[in-house]
C-alpha positions as CSV (number, residue, x, y, z in Angstrom):
1,M,106.3,87.7,85.5
2,N,104.8,84.5,87.0
3,K,105.3,83.8,90.7
4,K,107.5,80.7,91.3
5,V,106.5,77.8,93.5
6,F,108.9,75.0,94.5
7,V,107.4,71.8,95.9
8,F,109.5,69.2,97.7
9,D,107.7,65.8,98.2
10,D,108.8,62.2,97.8
11,N,105.4,61.3,96.4
12,V,105.3,61.6,92.6
13,D,101.5,61.7,92.5
14,I,101.5,64.7,94.8
15,L,104.2,66.4,92.7
16,E,102.1,65.8,89.6
17,L,98.9,67.1,91.2
18,C,100.6,70.2,92.5
19,T,102.1,70.9,89.1
20,I,98.8,70.6,87.3
21,I,97.0,72.8,89.9
22,L,99.6,75.5,90.1
23,E,100.4,75.7,86.4
24,D,96.6,76.1,85.8
25,A,96.7,78.9,88.3
26,G,99.5,80.6,86.4
27,Y,102.5,79.8,88.6
28,D,105.9,78.6,87.4
29,I,106.5,75.4,89.3
30,K,109.5,73.2,90.0
31,T,109.4,70.0,92.0
32,S,111.9,67.7,93.7
33,S,111.5,64.4,95.4
34,T,114.6,65.0,97.6
35,S,115.8,67.8,99.8
36,N,119.5,66.9,99.4
37,N,121.6,70.0,98.5
38,I,118.6,72.0,99.5
39,I,120.4,75.3,99.2
40,D,121.7,74.6,95.7
41,Q,118.3,73.4,94.5
42,V,116.5,76.5,95.8
43,M,119.2,78.9,94.6
44,T,118.9,77.7,91.0
45,F,115.2,78.4,90.9
46,T,114.7,81.3,93.4
47,P,111.1,80.5,94.2
48,D,108.6,82.9,95.8
49,I,107.3,80.2,98.0
50,I,108.3,76.6,99.0
51,F,106.2,73.7,100.0
52,M,108.1,71.2,102.1
53,D,107.0,67.6,102.8
54,N,108.0,66.1,106.2
55,W,109.0,62.7,105.0
56,L,111.9,63.2,102.5
57,P,114.6,60.7,102.0
58,D,118.1,61.4,103.5
59,V,117.6,65.0,104.6
60,G,114.1,65.3,106.2
61,G,111.8,68.3,105.9
62,I,112.6,69.8,109.3
63,E,116.3,69.8,108.6
64,A,115.9,71.1,105.1
65,T,113.6,73.9,106.3
66,R,116.0,74.9,109.0
67,A,118.9,75.0,106.5
68,L,116.8,77.4,104.3
69,K,115.9,79.6,107.3
70,A,119.5,79.8,108.4
71,H,120.6,81.0,104.9
72,A,121.2,84.7,104.5
73,V,119.7,85.0,101.0
74,L,117.0,82.4,101.2
75,K,115.6,82.9,104.7
76,D,112.8,85.3,103.7
77,I,111.2,82.8,101.2
78,P,108.0,81.5,102.9
79,V,108.2,77.8,103.6
80,I,104.9,76.0,104.0
81,Y,105.2,72.7,105.8
82,F,103.1,70.1,104.1
83,S,102.3,66.7,105.7
84,A,99.8,64.0,106.4
85,N,101.0,63.9,110.0
86,N,98.4,64.7,112.7
87,D,100.9,67.0,114.3
88,V,101.8,69.0,111.1
89,K,101.5,72.2,113.0
90,S,104.1,71.3,115.7
91,L,106.4,69.9,113.0
92,A,106.1,73.2,111.1
93,D,106.9,75.0,114.4
94,Q,109.9,72.8,115.0
95,A,111.2,73.4,111.5
96,G,110.7,77.1,111.7
97,A,108.3,77.1,108.7
98,D,106.0,80.1,107.9
99,G,102.9,78.0,107.7
100,Y,101.5,74.5,107.1
101,L,99.1,72.6,105.0
102,S,97.7,69.2,106.0
103,K,97.4,66.5,103.5
104,P,95.2,65.5,101.9
105,F,94.4,69.1,100.9
106,D,91.9,70.6,98.5
107,I,92.8,73.0,95.7
108,E,91.1,75.9,97.4
109,E,93.3,75.4,100.5
110,L,96.4,75.2,98.5
111,E,95.6,78.4,96.5
112,K,94.5,80.2,99.7
113,I,97.8,79.5,101.5
114,I,99.8,80.7,98.5
115,S,97.9,83.9,98.2
116,K,98.2,84.5,102.0
117,H,102.0,84.3,101.8
118,L,102.6,85.9,98.4
119,V,101.6,89.5,97.7
120,I,100.4,89.1,94.1
């Protein structure tokens, strides 16, 4: 059974890039350009790990991450905060994320953070 990765980002190029990299690495991937109805979106896919962009329309990454972390069923899914902001670490801390990845990232960094948070 493949591990499932859900990527939230409003940049279509990043979503495509992540899809290509992660499918190649053998993951099932779902992407979304909005974090609206975050609980419903995540419940329908039940990912093993989530990448959350900071700049999402309507509901931003911090609010979306907090909603996930406050949810009884979803709170244990690792959320990796994922931003080009210089202060991505402090944003991740504010959001209550489990880790962070700065953009631009390289493939190795992406795979490393996934294997760190997923016991494969």
